[in-house]
C-alpha positions as CSV (number, residue, x, y, z in Angstrom):
1,M,72.0,131.7,83.3
2,T,75.5,130.3,83.8
3,V,77.0,127.0,84.7
4,E,77.3,128.2,88.3
5,S,73.6,129.0,88.5
6,A,72.7,125.6,87.0
7,L,74.8,123.7,89.5
8,K,72.9,124.5,92.7
9,P,69.5,123.3,91.4
10,F,71.1,120.1,90.2
11,R,72.8,119.5,93.6
12,V,69.5,120.1,95.4
13,M,67.6,117.8,93.1
14,A,70.3,115.1,93.3
15,Y,69.9,114.9,97.0
16,I,66.1,115.1,97.0
17,V,65.9,112.3,94.4
18,G,68.4,110.2,96.2
19,V,66.5,110.4,99.5
20,M,63.2,109.8,97.8
21,L,64.5,106.8,96.0
22,L,65.7,105.3,99.3
23,V,62.2,106.0,100.8
24,L,60.6,104.4,97.7
25,T,62.8,101.4,98.1
26,V,61.6,100.9,101.6
27,C,58.0,101.4,100.5
28,I,58.4,98.8,97.8
29,V,59.8,96.3,100.4
30,L,56.8,97.1,102.6
31,R,54.4,96.6,99.6
32,Y,55.7,93.3,98.2
33,G,57.3,91.9,101.3
34,F,54.7,92.7,103.9
35,G,51.5,93.6,101.9
36,I,51.4,97.2,103.1
37,E,50.5,99.1,100.0
38,G,49.6,102.6,101.4
39,P,53.1,104.2,101.5
40,S,54.1,103.2,98.0
41,K,50.9,104.6,96.6
42,I,51.8,108.0,98.0
43,V,55.6,108.0,97.5
44,S,55.7,106.6,94.0
45,P,54.1,109.5,92.2
46,I,56.0,112.0,94.2
47,H,59.3,110.4,93.4
48,G,58.3,110.2,89.7
49,F,57.6,113.9,89.5
50,L,60.8,114.8,91.4
51,Y,62.8,112.5,89.1
52,M,61.4,114.4,86.1
53,V,62.6,117.7,87.7
54,Y,66.0,116.1,88.3
55,L,66.2,115.1,84.6
56,V,65.5,118.7,83.6
57,T,68.1,120.1,86.0
58,A,70.7,117.5,84.9
59,M,70.0,118.4,81.2
60,N,70.2,122.1,81.9
61,L,73.5,121.7,83.7
62,G,74.9,119.4,81.0
63,M,74.0,121.8,78.2
64,K,75.4,124.8,80.0
65,A,78.7,122.9,80.8
66,R,78.8,121.5,77.3
67,W,79.1,117.9,78.3
68,T,78.9,115.0,75.9
69,W,75.5,113.4,75.5
70,Q,76.9,110.2,76.9
71,Y,77.9,111.9,80.1
72,I,74.6,113.8,80.4
73,L,72.8,110.4,80.0
74,G,75.0,108.8,82.7
75,V,74.2,111.6,85.1
76,M,70.5,111.3,84.4
77,L,70.6,107.5,84.9
78,A,72.4,108.0,88.2
79,G,69.0,108.9,89.7
80,T,67.6,105.5,89.1
81,V,70.1,103.5,91.3
82,P,69.8,103.9,95.1
83,L,72.7,105.9,96.5
84,L,74.3,106.5,93.1
85,S,72.8,110.0,92.8
86,F,74.8,111.0,95.9
87,V,78.0,109.7,94.3
88,F,77.4,111.5,91.0
89,E,76.4,114.7,92.7
90,R,79.9,114.9,94.2
91,K,81.6,113.9,91.0
92,V,79.6,116.4,88.9
93,T,80.2,119.2,91.5
94,R,84.0,118.6,91.4
95,R,84.0,118.5,87.6
96,V,82.0,121.8,87.3
97,E,84.0,123.6,90.0
98,G,87.2,122.5,88.2
99,E,85.9,123.8,84.9
100,I,84.9,127.1,86.5
101,A,88.4,127.4,88.1
102,E,90.1,126.7,84.7
103,A,87.9,129.3,83.0
104,A,88.7,131.9,85.6
105,A,92.4,131.2,85.4
106,A,92.5,131.5,81.6
């Protein structure tokens, strides 16, 4: 498996986790703001599982791209802040595509 093959699963999971975190945020507002507990009981475990998959894909990409541990940790933590996973997905994609282009040119 190469860096290119690890990028696509990361991108997919970054979007999925970002959307699920936004949905979870709405569910938490419903739960604590309006006393509606049902949606958060369903969405919370789903988001938790998907976040774990995101962590694995981020680690896989980071190891294949030979990033520093600090950068890998930053990418992993981006999935915990609403909307930040979308920003980091673009940043990581540009970085990896740049590294691939440099490697091809060399």
